[in-house]
C-alpha positions in Angstrom: 0.8 22.0 17.0 -2.3 23.5 15.3 -0.3 24.3 12.4 1.2 21.1 11.8 -2.1 19.4 12.7 -3.7 22.0 9.8 -1.0 21.0 7.0 -1.3 17.3 7.7 -4.8 17.8 7.2 -4.5 19.5 3.7 -1.9 16.8 2.8 -3.9 13.5 4.1 -7.7 14.7 4.1 -8.7 15.8 0.2 -12.0 17.0 -0.8 -14.0 14.0 -2.4 -13.0 15.0 -6.3 -9.3 15.0 -5.5 -9.2 11.9 -2.9 -10.3 10.1 -6.5 -8.2 11.5 -8.6 -5.3 10.5 -5.6 -6.0 7.4 -5.2 -6.5 6.3 -8.9 -3.2 8.0 -9.9 -1.4 6.3 -7.3 -2.7 2.6 -7.4 -2.7 3.2 -11.4 1.1 4.1 -10.8 2.0 1.0 -8.8 -0.4 -1.2 -11.1 1.6 0.2 -14.0 5.1 -0.2 -12.8 4.0 -4.0 -12.0 2.4 -5.0 -15.2 5.1 -3.3 -17.4 8.1 -4.7 -15.4 9.8 -1.1 -15.3 13.1 -1.8 -13.5 13.9 2.0 -12.6 14.7 2.0 -9.1 13.6 5.9 -8.6 10.0 4.9 -10.7 10.1 1.6 -8.1 10.6 3.7 -4.9 8.2 6.3 -6.2 5.4 3.7 -7.0 5.7 2.5 -3.2 5.2 6.0 -1.9 2.4 6.7 -4.6 0.8 3.7 -3.6 0.9 4.3 0.3 -0.2 7.9 0.1 -3.0 6.5 -2.2 -4.1 4.0 0.6 -3.7 7.0 3.3 -6.1 9.4 1.8 -8.3 6.6 0.5 -8.9 6.0 4.2 -9.2 9.6 5.2 -11.4 10.2 2.3 -14.1 7.5 3.7 -15.2 10.4 6.4 -16.7 12.4 2.9 -17.6 8.6 2.0 -20.0 8.1 5.1 -21.3 11.6 4.1 -22.6 10.8 0.8 -23.8 7.2 2.2 -26.3 9.0 4.4 -27.7 10.5 1.6 -28.2 6.9 -0.1 -29.2 5.4 3.0 -32.4 7.6 3.1 -33.3 6.7 -0.4 -33.2 3.0 0.5 -34.9 3.2 3.5 -37.5 4.8 2.0 -37.8 2.1 -1.3 -40.8 -0.5 -0.8 -38.6 -3.5 -0.8 -36.6 -1.9 2.2 -40.4 -1.4 3.6 -41.2 -5.1 3.4 -37.7 -6.3 4.5 -38.4 -4.3 8.1 -41.7 -5.8 8.1 -40.0 -9.3 9.0 -38.8 -10.3 12.0 -35.4 -10.5 11.2 -35.4 -7.6 9.2 -36.7 -5.5 11.8 -34.3 -7.3 14.1 -31.3 -6.2 11.9 -32.5 -3.0 11.7 -32.9 -1.7 15.1 -30.5 -4.0 17.0 -27.2 -2.9 17.0 -25.6 -5.9 18.5 -27.5 -8.4 15.9 -26.0 -6.4 12.9 -22.8 -6.3 14.1 -23.0 -10.2 15.1 -24.3 -10.6 11.2 -21.2 -8.3 10.0 -18.9 -10.3 12.4 -19.5 -13.5 10.8 -19.4 -12.3 7.3 -15.9 -11.3 8.0 -15.3 -14.6 9.7 -16.1 -16.2 6.5 -14.1 -14.2 4.4 -11.3 -14.7 6.4 -11.7 -18.4 6.3 -11.6 -18.4 2.4 -8.3 -16.4 2.9 -7.2 -19.1 5.1 -8.0 -21.9 3.0 -6.5 -19.5 0.0 -3.0 -19.4 2.0 -2.7 -23.1 3.0 -3.5 -24.4 -0.4 -0.8 -22.0 -1.7 1.5 -23.1 1.0 0.7 -26.7 0.3 0.8 -26.5 -3.7 4.0 -24.1 -3.8 5.6 -25.8 -1.0 5.8 -22.3 0.8 6.8 -22.4 4.5 5.7 -18.5 4.6 2.3 -19.2 3.3 1.7 -22.2 6.0 3.1 -20.1 8.9 1.1 -16.8 8.0 -2.3 -19.5 7.4 -1.5 -20.6 11.0 -1.4 -17.1 12.4 -4.4 -16.1 10.7 -6.3 -19.1 11.8 -5.5 -18.1 15.6 -7.1 -14.6 15.0 -9.9 -16.2 13.2 -10.5 -18.6 16.8 -10.2 -15.8 18.5 -12.9 -13.5 16.7 -15.1 -16.4 16.7 -15.0 -17.0 20.7 -15.8 -13.0 20.8 -18.6 -13.5 18.5 -20.0 -16.3 20.4 -20.0 -14.0 23.5 -21.8 -11.0 21.6 -25.2 -11.5 23.3 -23.7 -11.6 26.7 -24.3 -8.6 27.9 -21.9 -7.9 31.3 -19.3 -5.5 31.0 -16.9 -7.2 33.6 -17.4 -10.2 31.7 -16.8 -8.7 28.5 -13.8 -6.7 29.6 -12.0 -9.6 30.7 -12.5 -10.9 27.4 -11.1 -8.1 26.3 -8.1 -7.9 28.4 -7.3 -11.9 27.2 -7.5 -11.4 23.8 -4.7 -8.3 24.4 -2.9 -10.9 26.2 -3.2 -13.1 23.3 -2.5 -10.7 20.7 1.1 -9.9 23.1 2.1 -13.3 23.1 1.3 -13.9 19.3 3.1 -11.0 18.4 6.4 -12.7 19.3 5.8 -15.1 16.9 5.1 -12.4 14.1 8.1 -10.9 15.4 10.4 -14.2 14.8 9.1 -14.0 10.9 10.0 -10.7 10.3 13.5 -11.0 11.8 13.8 -14.3 9.7 12.9 -12.4 6.6 15.0 -9.6 7.5 17.9 -11.8 7.7 17.6 -14.2 5.1 16.4 -11.2 2.9 13.1 -13.3 1.7 9.3 -13.0 2.1 6.3 -14.4 0.8 6.0 -15.1 -3.1 2.7 -15.0 -5.0 2.9 -16.8 -8.9 1.4 -15.5 -11.7 -1.5 -13.1 -11.3 -2.3 -14.1 -7.6 -0.5 -11.4 -6.3 -3.1 -8.6 -7.8 -6.0 -10.7 -5.9 -3.9 -10.6 -2.9 -3.4 -6.7 -3.5 -7.0 -6.0 -3.7 -8.1 -8.3 -0.9 -5.3 -6.4 1.6 -6.1 -2.9 0.6 -10.2 -4.2 1.2 -9.3 -5.4 4.6 -7.4 -2.6 5.9 -10.1 -0.3 4.2 -13.0 -2.6 6.0 -10.9 -2.9 9.2 -10.8 0.8 9.8 -13.9 2.0 9.0 -15.5 -0.9 11.6 -13.2 0.3 14.3 -14.5 3.8 14.0 -17.7 2.7 13.6 -17.5 0.5 17.2 -16.4 3.2 19.1 -19.8 4.5 19.7 -21.2 1.6 20.8 -19.0 1.3 23.7 -18.7 -2.7 23.7 -15.6 -4.1 24.8 -16.6 -7.3 22.8 -17.0 -5.3 19.3 -14.1 -3.3 19.9 -11.8 -6.6 20.4 -13.1 -8.5 17.5 -12.5 -5.3 15.0 -9.1 -4.8 16.6 -8.4 -9.0 15.6 -9.6 -7.7 12.0 -7.2 -4.6 12.1 -4.4 -7.0 13.1 -5.1 -9.3 10.4 -5.3 -6.4 7.7 -2.0 -5.0 8.6 -0.3 -8.6 8.4 -1.8 -9.1 4.8 -0.1 -5.9 4.3 3.0 -7.1 5.7 3.1 -10.2 3.2 1.7 -8.3 0.2 5.1 -6.0 0.7 7.3 -8.5 1.2 5.6 -10.1 -2.3 5.7 -7.0 -4.4 9.6 -6.7 -3.3 10.5 -10.1 -4.2 8.1 -10.3 -7.8 9.0 -6.4 -8.8 12.0 -5.4 -7.3 14.7 -8.2 -8.9 16.7 -5.3 -9.4 16.5 -3.5 -5.9 19.5 -3.8 -3.4 19.5 -6.3 -1.2 20.0 -3.9 1.6 17.1 -1.6 0.7 14.8 -4.6 0.4 15.9 -5.6 3.8 15.4 -2.1 5.2 11.8 -2.0 3.6 11.2 -5.6 4.9 12.1 -4.3 8.5 10.2 -1.3 8.4 7.2 -2.6 7.8 7.1 -5.6 9.8 8.6 -3.8 12.6 5.9 -0.7 12.3 3.2 -3.8 12.0 4.6 -5.2 15.3 5.1 -2.1 17.0 1.4 -0.9 16.3 0.2 -4.8 17.2 2.2 -4.3 20.7 0.6 -0.9 21.2 -2.6 -2.1 20.7 -2.5 -5.3 22.9 -0.9 -3.4 25.6 -3.8 -0.5 25.2 -6.5 -3.1 25.4 -4.8 -4.8 28.4 -4.6 -1.8 30.3 -8.3 0.0 29.5 -9.6 -3.6 30.8 -8.0 -3.5 34.1 -8.8 0.3 34.3 -12.5 -0.3 34.0 -12.5 -3.3 35.9 -11.2 -1.8 38.8 -13.8 0.8 38.5 -16.7 -1.5 38.3 -15.1 -3.4 41.5 -15.0 0.1 43.3 -18.6 1.0 42.5 -19.5 -2.6 43.5 -17.6 -2.1 46.8 -19.5 1.4 47.4 -22.8 -0.1 46.8 
């Protein structure tokens, strides 16, 4: 088992320089295939694999990026402008209060997602796409959940936070049934999302940004041990994975015109099924974790 882990580490956890090289080559390859409309199936399939590998090494390479960021932070913290910012009431609170800083980050992500929702709704209305509207509604529900969590960020009651955390898990579990229905319909009809013109490149940039930021935030919030923060970041990760699903189907529709319909169904089913399984796993984990911790609190309260 240890040897297997070491092999995976060597493949997916590259040194900083090779991480940058692999990411640039992977993303460059898939962009070249798309821009030059290369119809060779082998090159198309290879570009999909290369882009997936580039995304993985980008995420694992963030460990080294965080180390480099530590040096940058030290330089910034000693800068006169930062000292002046720290001298203000808001600046001091932002730098010292973890929950306040997390709240600012959550509101920032919330408004970015609102812009994404507006883009989806406008695209759905302009291009008369039921897919865009359905996805926008899904994102609206996720945004509402995140907003309700942010409003409870300053309520430092562990039992209350855990109940909210569990409620989010239940809602994600129910919402996932709608996502499963969308995926099944896409596979049966061999259809997906379509982005006209250069819009697909903007969506690709957003999707990779969303996944990267969501993974970073999920890892960072673990040390805070706050159910509210964990739930909010889990919702962000779900939204990012759904955006990857829509991007995958859009790329297959726009750049895979010569593909076998069975291949497109298989790819859509594999990516969609993978996203649904991950969301189910996250939801069940949230519910079980909340129940276990709530029982521990009840036992401790009864003993005291």
